[in-house]
Residue, then its C-alpha position, 0 to 999 in steps of 0.5 A: m654774472f651771477v652764481h646758480i645753485d640749485r637749490s637742492l645743492k646738486r648742480f653748480s652753475v655759473k649763470i653769464d649774460a653775455s655773450r662768450d666774446d666777453l671773456n675777457r671783460v668778464q673775467d675783470a667783473a668776476r674776480v669778487a668771485g673767483e677766478l674765471v679760467d676760461a669760457d667753460t671754468m670758473w674757480v668760485s671763492q668758497a668764502w664769497l659763496r658762504g658769504v654773499s648768499n641770501y641763506a648766509d644765517d641759515a645753519i642748514w643751508q651752510d649745513g648743506v654747501s658744506a656738503m655739496i664741497e665735500f661732494a666735491r672735493e671727493h670728485g676733484w672740485v675743490r681746488d687745493g690752498s683755496d678751496d675754491i670750488r669748479a664750477h661750469v659756466v653757462w651762456a646767455p647772452p641777452t636777447 
């Protein structure tokens, strides 16, 4: 499983390299990054997103992430209380 973020920060999704049938197993593994609510939705921890990125020390990247989060907040895609960011889940079963 990995979080895919378009470099332009216009799209935000979680790509899971598994079948939807593996949802329960993947939910456990996903806890490190947030909460996989169901087969279509994951709440991604903002702290995890900022900390694991290859750009964690890049001020321009962090500013872009902040702008993306504010855009998400305006659309109701940021969870009250935790500031987790809502992401669409894309399943990519191994072939």
